[in-house]
C-alpha positions as CSV (number, residue, x, y, z in Angstrom):
1,M,180.1,130.9,35.5
2,K,183.0,132.8,37.1
3,K,184.5,131.7,40.3
4,N,185.4,134.2,43.0
5,R,189.1,134.8,42.7
6,D,191.3,135.0,45.7
7,P,192.9,138.5,45.8
8,N,196.0,137.1,47.5
9,Y,196.5,134.3,44.9
10,I,199.6,136.1,43.3
11,V,201.2,136.6,46.7
12,K,200.7,132.9,47.6
13,L,202.0,131.9,44.2
14,E,205.2,134.1,44.7
15,K,205.7,132.6,48.2
16,A,205.5,129.1,46.8
17,I,207.9,129.8,44.0
18,S,210.4,131.5,46.3
19,K,210.2,128.6,48.7
20,K,210.8,126.1,46.0
21,Y,213.3,127.9,43.8
22,G,214.8,130.6,46.0
23,E,214.3,134.4,46.4
24,E,215.9,135.3,43.1
25,A,213.2,133.5,41.1
26,I,210.6,136.1,42.0
27,Q,212.7,139.2,41.7
28,N,212.4,141.6,38.8
29,P,215.4,141.1,36.4
30,R,215.9,144.8,36.1
31,K,217.0,144.9,39.7
32,H,220.4,143.4,38.9
33,W,220.9,145.1,35.5
34,N,223.5,147.9,35.3
35,D,225.4,149.9,32.6
36,E,228.3,147.4,32.6
37,K,225.9,144.5,31.9
38,E,224.2,146.5,29.2
39,E,227.6,147.1,27.4
40,D,228.4,143.4,27.6
41,Y,225.0,142.6,26.2
42,Q,225.5,145.0,23.3
43,E,228.9,143.5,22.5
44,Q,227.3,140.0,22.4
45,I,224.6,141.2,20.1
46,K,227.3,142.7,17.7
47,K,229.3,139.4,17.7
48,I,226.2,137.4,16.9
49,Y,225.3,139.8,14.1
50,E,228.9,139.5,12.7
51,K,228.8,135.7,12.9
52,D,225.4,135.6,11.1
53,L,226.7,138.0,8.4
54,R,229.8,135.7,7.8
55,K,227.5,132.7,7.5
56,E,225.3,134.6,5.1
57,I,228.3,135.5,2.9
58,Q,229.5,131.9,3.0
59,N,226.2,130.5,1.9
60,E,225.9,133.0,-0.9
61,K,224.9,131.4,-4.2
62,I,226.5,132.2,-7.5
63,E,225.1,131.5,-10.9
64,V,227.3,129.2,-13.0
65,D,226.0,128.2,-16.4
66,G,222.4,128.8,-15.3
67,V,222.8,126.8,-12.1
68,L,223.0,128.3,-8.6
69,I,226.0,127.0,-6.7
70,S,227.1,127.8,-3.2
71,K,230.1,130.1,-3.2
72,K,231.6,127.9,-0.4
73,L,231.8,125.0,-2.8
74,L,233.7,127.0,-5.4
75,N,236.4,128.0,-3.0
76,K,237.3,124.5,-1.9
77,E,240.3,123.0,-3.6
78,P,239.7,119.4,-4.8
79,T,241.0,116.6,-2.8
80,R,243.6,114.4,-4.4
81,R,242.6,110.8,-4.9
82,I,245.5,109.4,-6.9
83,C,248.6,108.4,-4.9
84,P,251.8,110.0,-6.5
85,V,253.9,107.0,-5.4
86,C,251.8,104.0,-6.5
87,S,249.3,105.8,-8.8
88,E,246.3,104.0,-7.3
89,Y,243.0,105.8,-7.0
90,S,241.5,105.8,-3.5
91,F,237.9,106.4,-2.2
92,S,239.1,105.9,1.4
93,I,238.7,108.9,3.7
94,G,241.6,107.6,5.7
95,D,243.9,108.0,2.8
96,D,243.1,111.7,2.8
97,V,245.0,112.1,6.0
98,Y,248.1,110.5,4.6
99,M,247.8,112.3,1.3
100,K,247.9,115.7,3.2
101,K,250.6,114.8,5.6
102,F,252.9,112.5,3.7
103,D,251.8,112.9,0.0
104,C,251.0,109.2,-0.3
105,C,248.2,106.7,0.4
106,Y,247.9,104.6,3.5
107,K,249.3,101.5,1.8
108,C,252.4,103.4,0.6
109,Y,252.7,105.0,4.1
110,I,252.9,101.5,5.7
111,Q,255.4,100.2,3.1
112,W,257.7,103.2,2.6
113,V,257.2,105.9,5.3
114,E,256.3,104.3,8.6
115,H,259.3,104.5,11.0
116,R,261.2,106.4,8.3
117,E,259.4,109.8,8.4
118,E,262.6,111.8,8.6
119,R,264.0,110.3,5.4
120,W,260.6,110.8,3.7
121,E,260.4,114.5,4.8
122,T,263.9,115.1,3.3
123,G,262.5,114.2,-0.1
124,W,263.4,110.5,-0.5
125,R,260.9,108.5,-2.6
126,P,261.0,104.9,-3.8
127,S,262.3,104.3,-7.4
128,K,260.1,102.6,-9.9
129,N,262.2,99.4,-9.5
130,Q,261.5,99.4,-5.8
131,E,257.8,100.0,-6.3
132,N,257.4,97.0,-8.6
133,K,259.0,94.6,-6.1
């Protein structure tokens, strides 16, 4: 059973939408499109494509001894875990910051570097006798 449709239903619907959301909500999007916007859109599409291509290259897999390994993993240099000053092995992520910046673990930073950064940067390191104390 089909109901009789109101021929002015679309007009009423558009009026209700424009009343609630404004006149722009019912206008055709092509009305505001021009050549300048088209060029901007094409530039954005190119940038997205280039970004996707870079991601695809980074996620490329390489076969190593019969196992596929992400190329991204092969390019990373290993993080140092042994402190050159005290020779302790550290699992702490916090030590990574001090290893990169001061070439020592957090414990050695507190003991030897803190408030003496200039001396440390010039190359001073504690002697083995000082370390044992």
